C-alpha positions as CSV (number, residue, x, y, z in Angstrom):
1,M,-1.8,4.6,21.3
2,E,-3.1,7.2,18.8
3,I,-1.1,7.9,15.7
4,L,-1.9,9.8,12.5
5,G,-1.7,7.2,9.6
6,I,-1.1,8.6,6.1
7,D,-1.4,6.4,3.0
8,I,0.4,8.0,0.1
9,G,-0.7,6.7,-3.3
10,G,-0.2,7.5,-6.9
11,S,-3.6,9.2,-7.2
12,G,-4.5,10.2,-3.6
13,M,-3.0,10.9,-0.2
14,K,-5.3,9.8,2.6
15,A,-5.1,10.2,6.3
16,A,-6.9,9.5,9.6
17,P,-5.9,9.2,13.3
18,V,-5.7,5.5,14.3
19,N,-6.1,3.7,17.6
20,T,-3.2,1.2,17.2
21,A,-4.5,-1.1,19.9
22,T,-7.8,-1.8,18.1
23,G,-7.0,-0.8,14.5
24,Q,-10.0,1.6,14.4
25,L,-10.0,5.0,12.8
26,I,-10.7,7.7,15.4
27,A,-12.0,10.2,12.8
28,P,-13.3,10.0,9.2
29,R,-10.6,9.5,6.6
30,Y,-9.6,12.7,4.7
31,R,-8.2,12.5,1.1
32,I,-6.3,15.0,-1.0
33,P,-5.3,14.2,-4.6
34,T,-1.6,13.4,-5.1
35,P,0.0,16.4,-6.8
36,K,1.2,16.2,-10.4
37,P,4.1,16.0,-10.7
38,A,4.5,14.1,-7.5
39,T,7.7,15.9,-6.4
40,P,9.1,15.8,-2.8
41,E,8.2,19.5,-2.3
42,A,4.7,19.2,-3.6
43,M,3.9,16.1,-1.6
44,A,5.4,17.6,1.5
45,V,2.8,20.4,1.2
46,V,0.0,17.9,1.1
47,I,1.4,16.1,4.2
48,Q,1.3,19.4,6.0
49,Q,-2.3,20.0,4.9
50,L,-3.4,16.5,6.1
51,V,-1.8,17.2,9.5
52,Q,-3.4,20.6,9.7
53,H,-6.8,19.1,8.8
54,F,-6.8,17.0,11.9
55,N,-5.0,19.6,14.0
56,W,-2.5,16.8,14.7
57,T,0.3,17.3,17.2
58,G,1.4,13.7,17.8
59,P,3.4,11.0,16.0
60,I,2.8,10.3,12.3
61,G,3.2,7.1,10.3
62,C,3.3,7.2,6.5
63,G,2.9,4.5,3.9
64,F,4.9,5.4,0.8
65,P,4.8,4.0,-2.8
66,A,8.5,3.0,-3.0
67,A,11.1,0.8,-1.6
68,L,12.9,2.5,1.3
69,H,16.0,2.0,3.4
70,S,16.2,4.0,6.7
71,G,13.6,6.4,5.3
72,T,15.5,7.0,2.0
73,V,13.5,6.5,-1.2
74,L,15.1,3.9,-3.5
75,T,12.5,3.6,-6.3
76,A,10.1,6.0,-8.1
77,T,7.7,4.2,-10.4
78,N,4.5,6.2,-9.6
79,I,6.1,9.3,-8.1
80,D,8.5,11.9,-9.5
81,D,12.1,10.7,-10.1
82,S,13.3,13.6,-7.9
83,W,12.3,11.4,-5.0
84,L,15.3,9.0,-5.6
85,Q,17.7,9.2,-2.7
86,T,15.5,11.7,-0.8
87,N,15.1,11.0,2.9
88,A,11.3,11.1,3.2
89,V,11.4,10.9,7.0
90,S,13.6,14.0,7.3
91,L,11.5,15.9,4.8
92,F,8.2,15.1,6.4
93,E,9.5,15.9,9.9
94,S,10.9,19.2,8.7
95,V,7.5,20.4,7.3
96,T,5.4,19.0,10.2
97,Q,7.8,19.5,13.1
98,L,6.4,16.1,14.4
99,P,8.0,12.7,14.7
100,C,7.4,10.7,11.5
101,S,8.1,7.2,10.2
102,V,7.8,5.9,6.7
103,I,7.2,2.4,5.4
104,N,6.5,1.0,2.0
105,D,2.7,1.3,1.3
106,A,2.1,-2.3,0.5
107,D,4.1,-3.4,3.6
108,A,1.9,-1.0,5.6
109,A,-1.3,-2.6,4.2
110,A,0.0,-6.1,4.9
111,L,0.9,-5.3,8.5
112,A,-2.7,-4.1,9.0
113,E,-4.3,-7.1,7.3
114,C,-2.2,-9.6,9.3
115,T,-2.9,-7.8,12.6
116,F,-6.5,-6.9,12.3
117,G,-7.8,-8.3,8.9
118,A,-7.8,-11.2,6.5
119,G,-4.4,-12.5,7.5
120,K,-4.9,-12.4,11.2
121,E,-3.7,-15.6,12.9
122,Q,-2.8,-17.1,9.5
123,K,0.3,-19.2,9.4
124,G,2.8,-19.7,6.6
125,L,3.6,-17.3,3.8
126,I,1.0,-14.7,3.3
127,M,1.2,-12.5,0.2
128,V,-0.7,-9.2,0.2
129,I,-1.2,-7.7,-3.3
130,T,-2.5,-4.1,-3.4
131,V,-4.0,-3.1,-6.8
132,G,-4.6,0.5,-7.8
133,T,-2.5,2.9,-9.8
134,G,0.2,0.3,-9.6
135,I,0.6,-3.2,-8.0
136,G,2.2,-3.4,-4.6
137,S,3.2,-6.5,-2.8
138,A,4.1,-7.6,0.7
139,L,5.2,-10.9,2.2
140,L,4.7,-12.0,5.8
141,Y,6.0,-15.4,7.1
142,N,4.3,-16.4,10.3
143,G,3.6,-12.7,11.0
144,Q,7.1,-11.5,10.2
145,L,7.3,-8.8,7.5
146,I,9.8,-9.2,4.7
147,P,10.1,-5.6,3.5
148,N,10.4,-3.9,0.1
149,T,9.5,-6.8,-2.2
150,E,8.1,-4.5,-5.0
151,L,6.8,-7.5,-6.9
152,G,4.6,-5.3,-9.1
153,H,7.8,-4.6,-11.0
154,V,8.5,-8.1,-12.2
155,K,8.4,-8.4,-16.0
156,M,5.4,-9.8,-17.8
157,Y,5.2,-9.9,-21.6
158,G,8.0,-7.3,-21.9
159,V,6.7,-4.8,-19.4
160,I,6.6,-4.6,-15.6
161,A,3.5,-6.3,-14.2
162,E,1.7,-3.2,-13.0
163,K,1.8,-1.9,-16.6
164,Y,-0.1,-5.1,-17.6
165,A,-2.4,-5.9,-14.7
166,S,-3.0,-2.9,-12.5
167,D,-6.5,-1.3,-12.1
168,F,-5.1,1.8,-13.8
169,M,-4.4,-0.2,-16.9
170,R,-7.8,-1.8,-16.7
171,R,-9.4,1.6,-16.9
172,R,-6.9,3.0,-19.4
173,L,-7.4,0.2,-21.9
174,G,-11.1,-0.1,-21.3
175,L,-10.8,-3.8,-20.3
176,D,-14.0,-5.6,-19.2
177,W,-13.8,-7.6,-16.0
178,Q,-13.1,-10.9,-17.7
179,E,-10.3,-9.4,-19.7
180,W,-8.7,-7.8,-16.7
181,G,-9.4,-10.7,-14.4
182,T,-7.6,-13.0,-16.8
183,R,-4.6,-10.7,-16.8
184,F,-4.6,-10.5,-13.0
185,N,-5.0,-14.2,-12.7
186,E,-1.8,-14.6,-14.9
187,Y,0.0,-12.3,-12.4
188,L,-1.2,-14.4,-9.4
189,Q,-0.1,-17.6,-11.1
190,Y,3.3,-16.1,-11.7
191,M,3.6,-15.2,-8.0
192,E,2.4,-18.7,-7.1
193,K,5.2,-20.3,-9.1
194,L,7.8,-18.1,-7.5
195,F,6.7,-18.2,-3.8
196,Y,4.0,-20.9,-3.3
197,P,2.2,-18.8,-0.7
198,S,-0.5,-20.1,1.7
199,L,-2.8,-17.2,1.0
200,F,-3.2,-14.2,-1.3
201,V,-4.9,-11.2,0.2
202,I,-6.0,-8.6,-2.4
203,G,-6.0,-5.0,-1.2
204,G,-6.3,-1.6,-2.7
205,G,-9.3,-0.1,-4.4
206,I,-9.9,-3.2,-6.5
207,S,-10.7,-5.3,-3.3
208,K,-14.2,-3.7,-3.2
209,K,-14.9,-5.1,-6.6
210,M,-13.7,-8.7,-6.2
211,G,-17.2,-10.0,-7.0
212,R,-16.8,-8.8,-10.5
213,F,-13.6,-10.8,-11.3
214,E,-13.0,-13.5,-8.8
215,E,-14.6,-16.1,-11.1
216,F,-11.7,-15.6,-13.5
217,L,-9.1,-16.4,-10.8
218,T,-8.0,-20.0,-11.3
219,C,-4.7,-20.1,-9.3
220,K,-4.5,-22.9,-6.7
221,T,-3.7,-20.6,-3.8
222,P,-6.8,-19.3,-1.9
223,V,-7.5,-15.7,-2.7
224,V,-9.5,-13.4,-0.3
225,P,-10.2,-9.7,-0.3
226,A,-8.6,-7.5,2.3
227,Q,-11.0,-6.9,5.1
228,L,-9.8,-3.4,6.0
229,R,-10.2,-2.3,2.3
230,N,-8.8,1.2,1.7
231,H,-8.2,1.8,5.4
232,A,-5.4,-0.9,5.5
233,G,-2.6,1.5,4.4
234,I,-3.6,4.1,6.9
235,I,-3.8,1.6,9.8
236,G,-0.6,-0.2,8.8
237,A,1.3,3.0,8.6
238,A,0.2,3.9,12.1
239,L,1.1,0.4,13.3
240,A,4.6,0.7,11.8
241,A,5.1,4.0,13.6
242,T,4.5,2.4,17.0
243,Q,7.8,0.6,16.5
244,Q,9.6,4.0,16.3
245,Q,8.1,5.3,19.6
């Protein structure tokens, strides 16, 4: 099945058509910066532009940076507060006139990695951590997704974790890789004490740079980079949409 996957992030909105049987992108990924402020109206315009770029007329799957229930947005850490209680599915379907599904962005990445990537055929509790503007999380137990964990929002040193150990904070504070890697290691150790996972899969933009900080990760749980890299959110969003067809 071919579905347009859209990965909505705090800094960019990326899309590509996906063959959901193979996990392959059918065309090169296309990216548009996330509008500032990231209001429902402004982001809906970008969704429309992404659809038009591919001349798309089929189903759409979107990975969205928030917890969701039945398409309704429940959190708004890296998007505008006006998203709260907005039904993203209804909004995106109204501007595209196409069937849409919406899933938490980290959950989308985890679905992709555990279907086609680093978590494929892995048993036990797999924790996928996506690191970029914020920190996203997803849990899969023997392949079953536990949605909306939002574990980038746990408190560390008086602030939510993504305000301490995200890639955005690394760049904002000018941290070197050892300084940031030590912070990120503290976050992984915190997750380790809470969940005792079998495997950490690190996704998001930072996954391409693991060679620069993996020596500073001392948690006991194995840590591997996401194999699908920045395509994971797109592929996973498309996979999630197949469940709606």
